[in-house]
MIMAR-53297 format. One record per residue (C-alpha): residue number from 1; residue in one letter; x, y, z. Coordinates in nm, 3 decimals. Last residue first. Layout:
BEGIN
NUM  A  X  Y  Z
...
//
This chain:
BEGIN
392  N  19.720  4.849  -1.712
391  K  20.054  4.913  -1.879
390  R  20.210  4.980  -1.541
389  I  20.109  4.637  -1.418
388  A  20.228  4.458  -1.733
387  A  20.564  4.637  -1.723
386  I  20.612  4.557  -1.355
385  K  20.531  4.190  -1.414
384  K  20.784  4.177  -1.698
383  E  21.044  4.348  -1.480
382  T  20.982  4.089  -1.209
381  S  21.037  3.804  -1.455
380  E  21.365  3.959  -1.570
379  R  21.483  4.027  -1.215
378  L  21.410  3.670  -1.112
377  S  21.593  3.529  -1.414
376  E  21.885  3.762  -1.351
375  F  21.901  3.652  -0.988
374  S  21.891  3.285  -1.083
373  K  22.161  3.334  -1.348
372  N  22.383  3.522  -1.103
371  F  22.338  3.242  -0.848
370  A  22.443  2.987  -1.111
369  E  22.738  3.201  -1.223
368  V  22.865  3.236  -0.864
367  G  22.843  2.861  -0.814
366  E  23.000  2.786  -1.153
365  R  23.304  2.999  -1.070
364  I  23.323  2.849  -0.722
363  L  23.303  2.500  -0.870
362  Q  23.560  2.554  -1.143
361  N  23.813  2.692  -0.897
360  Y  23.767  2.396  -0.661
359  A  23.797  2.147  -0.949
358  A  24.114  2.313  -1.080
357  E  24.263  2.294  -0.732
356  L  24.160  1.929  -0.705
355  S  24.353  1.847  -1.018
354  I  24.262  1.490  -1.116
353  G  24.552  1.301  -1.275
352  L  24.485  0.958  -1.126
351  A  24.757  1.022  -0.868
350  K  24.572  1.340  -0.767
349  L  24.262  1.136  -0.686
348  E  24.478  0.894  -0.488
347  D  24.623  1.180  -0.284
346  L  24.270  1.309  -0.211
345  V  24.160  0.968  -0.086
344  K  24.481  0.917  0.114
343  Y  24.425  1.245  0.298
342  P  24.066  1.147  0.374
341  N  24.156  0.805  0.519
340  P  23.884  0.569  0.401
339  L  23.731  0.349  0.675
338  S  23.881  0.010  0.760
337  K  24.126  0.187  0.992
336  D  23.849  0.257  1.243
335  E  24.002  0.484  1.508
334  M  24.099  0.790  1.302
333  Y  23.843  0.698  1.035
332  R  23.566  0.774  1.286
331  D  23.642  1.144  1.237
330  I  23.315  1.275  1.094
329  T  23.089  1.013  1.254
328  R  22.945  1.142  1.579
327  K  22.611  0.968  1.633
326  A  22.259  1.085  1.556
325  K  22.124  0.800  1.344
324  G  21.903  0.887  1.049
323  H  21.601  0.683  0.939
322  D  21.289  0.900  0.928
321  A  21.415  1.238  1.050
320  F  21.712  1.190  0.817
319  A  21.482  1.129  0.520
318  R  21.251  1.420  0.602
317  L  21.545  1.660  0.632
316  T  21.691  1.527  0.307
315  E  21.360  1.599  0.130
314  A  21.340  1.949  0.278
313  P  21.684  2.057  0.164
312  V  21.961  2.044  0.426
311  T  22.183  2.284  0.617
310  N  22.430  2.104  0.839
309  V  22.584  2.307  1.121
308  T  22.899  2.230  1.317
307  D  23.041  2.274  1.666
306  P  23.057  1.899  1.737
305  A  23.050  1.658  1.442
304  I  22.810  1.456  1.229
303  L  22.946  1.433  0.875
302  E  22.874  1.077  0.762
301  Q  22.500  1.076  0.841
300  V  22.430  1.420  0.698
299  Y  22.607  1.400  0.365
298  L  22.496  1.041  0.304
297  I  22.129  1.093  0.396
296  D  21.974  0.970  0.070
295  S  22.242  0.701  0.057
294  Y  22.428  0.693  -0.273
293  K  22.325  0.530  -0.600
292  P  22.064  0.803  -0.655
291  N  22.347  1.056  -0.708
290  K  22.237  1.407  -0.608
289  T  22.225  1.356  -0.233
288  G  22.117  1.682  -0.066
287  T  22.405  1.817  0.137
286  S  22.484  2.127  -0.066
285  A  22.598  2.294  0.256
284  W  22.792  2.169  0.559
283  L  22.842  2.465  0.790
282  P  23.172  2.505  0.973
281  R  23.118  2.701  1.295
280  Q  23.301  3.028  1.344
279  V  23.398  2.996  1.707
278  R  23.240  3.239  1.949
277  A  23.403  3.546  2.101
276  G  23.338  3.622  2.469
275  K  23.658  3.799  2.576
274  E  23.817  3.468  2.673
273  A  23.729  3.343  2.324
272  L  23.932  3.628  2.175
271  G  24.240  3.525  2.372
270  K  24.189  3.161  2.274
269  F  24.169  3.247  1.905
268  L  24.540  3.308  1.852
267  P  24.626  3.047  2.117
266  S  24.490  2.786  1.876
265  G  24.184  2.567  1.927
264  F  23.987  2.765  1.675
263  I  24.246  2.717  1.402
262  E  24.329  2.352  1.473
261  R  23.972  2.238  1.522
260  F  23.863  2.414  1.203
259  S  24.157  2.270  1.009
258  E  24.052  1.920  1.117
257  Y  23.701  1.999  0.997
256  I  23.847  2.101  0.662
255  I  24.014  1.763  0.627
254  Q  23.687  1.583  0.702
253  T  23.509  1.802  0.447
252  N  23.751  1.712  0.168
251  A  23.717  1.344  0.252
250  I  23.336  1.369  0.252
249  G  23.320  1.537  -0.087
248  A  23.592  1.326  -0.251
247  K  23.456  0.977  -0.168
246  G  23.156  0.938  -0.400
245  A  23.356  0.757  -0.666
244  L  23.703  0.658  -0.539
243  E  23.651  0.284  -0.582
242  G  23.541  0.327  -0.941
241  A  23.851  0.525  -1.031
240  K  24.064  0.258  -0.861
239  R  23.905  -0.015  -1.072
238  S  23.954  0.179  -1.394
237  V  24.319  0.241  -1.308
236  A  24.376  -0.124  -1.218
235  P  24.206  -0.238  -1.540
234  D  24.456  -0.035  -1.749
233  S  24.316  0.054  -2.091
232  S  24.190  0.385  -1.954
231  K  23.930  0.591  -2.139
230  S  23.614  0.475  -1.963
229  A  23.767  0.477  -1.615
228  I  23.918  0.824  -1.660
227  E  23.587  0.965  -1.787
226  A  23.399  0.809  -1.494
225  L  23.652  0.960  -1.252
224  L  23.602  1.306  -1.403
223  R  23.223  1.275  -1.363
222  D  23.266  1.154  -1.006
221  I  23.488  1.455  -0.934
220  L  23.223  1.701  -1.055
219  T  22.928  1.543  -0.875
218  D  23.136  1.478  -0.564
217  L  23.237  1.844  -0.542
216  R  22.877  1.957  -0.584
215  S  22.778  1.721  -0.303
214  I  22.990  1.914  -0.053
213  F  22.957  2.291  -0.045
212  L  23.137  2.424  0.263
211  S  22.964  2.715  0.438
210  A  23.171  2.901  0.698
209  V  22.946  3.015  0.983
208  S  22.960  3.341  1.174
207  H  22.819  3.498  1.488
206  I  22.882  3.826  1.664
205  R  22.684  3.839  1.988
204  S  22.978  3.769  2.220
203  P  23.217  4.015  2.054
202  N  23.204  4.285  2.327
201  H  23.335  4.612  2.181
200  G  23.637  4.823  2.284
199  K  23.749  4.919  1.934
198  A  24.025  4.658  1.957
197  V  23.750  4.399  2.010
196  Y  23.606  4.475  1.667
195  D  23.945  4.468  1.494
194  R  24.028  4.137  1.664
193  L  23.689  3.999  1.559
192  G  23.754  4.099  1.197
191  E  24.093  3.926  1.209
190  I  23.929  3.611  1.345
189  Y  23.658  3.613  1.078
188  A  23.908  3.682  0.799
187  N  24.123  3.397  0.935
186  A  23.832  3.154  0.917
185  A  23.746  3.261  0.562
184  Q  24.108  3.230  0.448
183  R  24.131  2.888  0.610
182  Y  23.819  2.774  0.427
181  A  23.956  2.899  0.095
180  D  24.271  2.691  0.155
179  P  24.073  2.380  0.248
178  S  23.884  2.415  -0.081
177  F  23.512  2.443  -0.155
176  L  23.360  2.755  -0.001
175  L  23.054  2.904  -0.168
174  T  22.929  3.094  0.139
173  V  23.069  3.284  0.434
172  N  22.767  3.342  0.661
171  I  22.831  3.670  0.841
170  S  22.728  3.850  1.159
169  I  22.769  4.228  1.143
168  G  22.967  4.375  1.436
167  E  23.156  4.634  1.232
166  S  23.481  4.435  1.242
165  I  23.279  4.136  1.116
164  L  23.181  4.347  0.814
163  Q  23.538  4.448  0.734
162  R  23.678  4.095  0.769
161  I  23.405  3.954  0.547
160  A  23.457  4.223  0.282
159  P  23.828  4.139  0.279
158  I  23.738  3.773  0.200
157  G  23.472  3.851  -0.061
156  E  23.709  3.986  -0.324
155  P  23.913  3.665  -0.327
154  T  23.582  3.477  -0.339
153  G  23.438  3.331  -0.020
152  P  23.084  3.438  -0.102
151  I  22.914  3.678  0.144
150  K  22.592  3.575  0.318
149  V  22.444  3.807  0.578
148  L  22.345  3.623  0.896
147  L  22.044  3.753  1.086
146  N  21.962  3.657  1.445
145  P  21.986  4.011  1.584
144  R  21.708  4.137  1.354
143  D  21.704  4.467  1.164
142  V  21.617  4.321  0.824
141  M  21.672  4.658  0.655
140  Q  21.988  4.749  0.848
139  H  22.163  4.418  0.786
138  L  22.052  4.424  0.422
137  K  22.197  4.774  0.376
136  R  22.524  4.687  0.551
135  A  22.557  4.378  0.332
134  E  22.494  4.583  0.018
133  E  22.763  4.835  0.114
132  V  23.016  4.564  0.196
131  S  22.945  4.382  -0.129
130  E  22.980  4.710  -0.318
129  K  23.327  4.769  -0.176
128  T  23.453  4.414  -0.230
127  D  23.332  4.369  -0.587
126  H  23.377  4.017  -0.725
125  A  23.060  3.865  -0.578
124  L  22.858  4.180  -0.652
123  L  22.634  4.016  -0.915
122  P  22.538  3.771  -0.640
121  N  22.330  4.043  -0.466
120  V  22.407  3.985  -0.098
119  E  22.266  3.669  0.052
118  I  22.021  3.636  0.340
117  S  22.069  3.385  0.621
116  V  21.843  3.304  0.915
115  Y  21.985  3.218  1.257
114  G  21.824  3.036  1.548
113  D  22.147  2.921  1.708
112  G  22.419  3.026  1.954
111  F  22.254  3.349  2.066
110  R  22.189  3.227  2.421
109  S  22.042  2.901  2.292
108  D  21.700  2.993  2.436
107  D  21.713  3.340  2.281
106  Y  21.807  3.226  1.932
105  V  21.563  2.936  1.942
104  P  21.288  3.174  2.059
103  R  21.383  3.415  1.775
102  F  21.350  3.147  1.507
101  F  21.002  3.244  1.390
100  D  21.096  3.612  1.417
99  C  21.403  3.558  1.200
98  A  21.176  3.388  0.945
97  R  20.961  3.701  0.932
96  R  21.264  3.921  0.873
95  V  21.390  3.680  0.607
94  D  21.062  3.690  0.417
93  E  21.041  4.071  0.428
92  V  21.405  4.113  0.335
91  M  21.368  3.888  0.031
90  L  21.059  4.074  -0.087
89  F  21.227  4.413  -0.037
88  R  21.543  4.305  -0.220
87  I  21.337  4.177  -0.512
86  I  21.143  4.504  -0.527
85  D  21.464  4.708  -0.520
84  T  21.611  4.505  -0.806
83  A  21.289  4.536  -1.010
82  S  21.290  4.914  -0.965
81  H  21.038  5.090  -0.738
80  N  20.782  5.317  -0.904
79  E  20.524  5.314  -0.623
78  R  20.291  5.131  -0.864
77  A  20.560  4.864  -0.894
76  L  20.573  4.828  -0.515
75  R  20.201  4.760  -0.498
74  A  20.207  4.516  -0.789
73  I  20.505  4.326  -0.648
72  E  20.327  4.312  -0.314
71  V  20.017  4.158  -0.469
70  D  20.223  3.918  -0.678
69  Y  20.426  3.768  -0.394
68  D  20.223  3.457  -0.313
67  T  20.155  3.385  -0.681
66  S  20.397  3.094  -0.681
65  G  20.705  2.949  -0.847
64  N  20.856  3.278  -0.959
63  I  20.889  3.406  -0.602
62  A  20.986  3.083  -0.426
61  K  21.200  2.940  -0.709
60  E  21.391  3.268  -0.753
59  F  21.422  3.296  -0.375
58  I  21.588  2.955  -0.350
57  T  21.818  3.030  -0.644
56  P  21.920  3.366  -0.495
55  N  22.022  3.206  -0.165
54  S  21.858  3.107  0.163
53  T  21.961  2.944  0.487
52  I  21.733  2.860  0.777
51  G  21.784  2.788  1.146
50  R  21.761  2.537  1.431
49  I  21.553  2.252  1.291
48  G  21.412  2.038  1.572
47  V  21.130  1.823  1.439
46  S  20.853  1.924  1.681
45  C  20.894  2.295  1.756
44  I  21.105  2.419  1.467
43  L  20.972  2.195  1.191
42  E  20.614  2.238  1.312
41  T  20.647  2.615  1.319
40  L  20.789  2.607  0.967
39  E  20.497  2.399  0.842
38  G  20.237  2.639  0.979
37  S  20.106  2.711  0.630
36  D  20.199  3.080  0.635
35  M  20.568  3.021  0.706
34  L  20.643  2.753  0.446
33  H  20.403  2.924  0.205
32  R  20.599  3.245  0.237
31  S  20.911  3.070  0.121
30  I  21.248  2.960  0.254
29  T  21.482  2.672  0.179
28  D  21.799  2.511  0.311
27  L  21.673  2.408  0.654
26  W  21.918  2.406  0.943
25  L  22.038  2.109  1.146
24  S  22.255  2.194  1.446
23  Q  22.546  1.973  1.552
22  G  22.688  1.940  1.902
21  E  22.645  1.564  1.934
20  K  22.354  1.611  2.176
19  L  22.218  1.863  1.926
18  L  22.193  1.583  1.670
17  D  21.924  1.426  1.888
16  A  21.672  1.687  1.772
15  V  21.715  1.572  1.414
14  P  21.706  1.204  1.513
13  G  21.377  1.222  1.705
12  K  21.204  1.462  1.942
11  P  21.143  1.836  1.938
10  A  21.005  2.026  2.238
9  I  20.979  2.394  2.146
8  P  20.663  2.523  2.315
7  P  20.423  2.698  2.075
6  I  20.537  3.005  1.879
5  Q  20.268  3.274  1.893
4  G  20.464  3.498  2.129
3  T  20.750  3.509  1.881
2  T  20.527  3.689  1.639
1  M  20.374  3.536  1.330
//
C-alpha cells in the first residue's frame, strides 16, 4: 500500500484521546497479514495507533506462524542467499511497508510520530562494532525517514547508540529496566546529538525512544515476593510481601519518568533543543498484563504521561479502546497521598531482602537470551525450508 491509498486519519475514542495527554500508543506486533488484511489501516485511521515496534520474537511468530513468507523464502533460497540474509530481507520488507503505512502520521505530526522499529540481530547485543555495522545496514536497506533501529541498552549497546545518533540514525533503545540504564541511554542520545550538531547538522529529524520493559519486572518481583511470604514465619512480613505484589513495575517506571523530566529539562539539553533537537521519549514496553489478577489495562491506564509512548500487544490495545480512560496518571501520587509512593515501594522491596539490581541484571540477560532463542529458532526453520527447496 502506498501513502496515497491511506484513507483520512480521523480516529476517535480512548486511544486517540491519549494524544491530548501527550502520549502516543504504538502497536507491539507486525505481520504481513496485519497489512494485507486492511487491519493496520483501520488501526491507524480509526483507532489511533501512531507507530509499530517489532523484535525477533514477533518476527519469529509472524514468519513461522504462517505461510505468507514461503514464496519469498523459496525465491531467495534459489538465489543462494543464506538463512540470515533471507530473514533480514523479510524483516526489512515488512518494516519498509509498515513505514509507508505510517508515513502520513509521520508527515502530519511533523516527524514526531509514525515510526516503525526494526531490531539489530540479537546475537550482536554484546558487540558494539558489529551492532553499529548492522544498524547502518538496516537503516540503508529500509531507506525510510520514519524508521527506528533498535539497539539493546547493554553496556556494549550504549556506545553504539551514541555513535549511530551522531551519524543521524534514529534509534529505539530497547531492553531497559533500571533507572541507571535509562540514564545511560538518555545521556548516549544527548552526547550523540552533540556530536551530530558539532558537525554542522540540523538535529530536528533525529528521533529516539528509550524502551522500558515493565510487566517483566513485576513478574519476577512478584515471584520473589511469593517466595518470601511462603517462607516467612512473621505475619507482618508475609502481609507486606502481599501488599507489594504488582507495585514494582509501575513504581520503577514513575521514577524513570522523573529522571526523564530532569534530564531533558536541564540546561544541557536546552541548548540542543534550541537547535531543533527533540527529547528522547520514554517508551513503555512489555505492557500486556501477564497476571490475570491485575487489570487488563494496568500498564496503560496507570502510566499516562506527556512526551511518552506506550507500545501494546493487540489484546491490550482492544481492551484500552473498550474501557480505558485517557487521563494523566503517572504522577498522581504527588498530589494523592493515598497512592503508593514509588520511592517507598522500592525501599520496602529492599527491606524485604529483594535486590533490585540483581533483578534488573537478570531481566536484561533473560531478555537478550529470549531474543537470541527466537532468532535461532527462526534461522533453524528457515534453513530447513532452504534445504527442502534445494533438494527439490
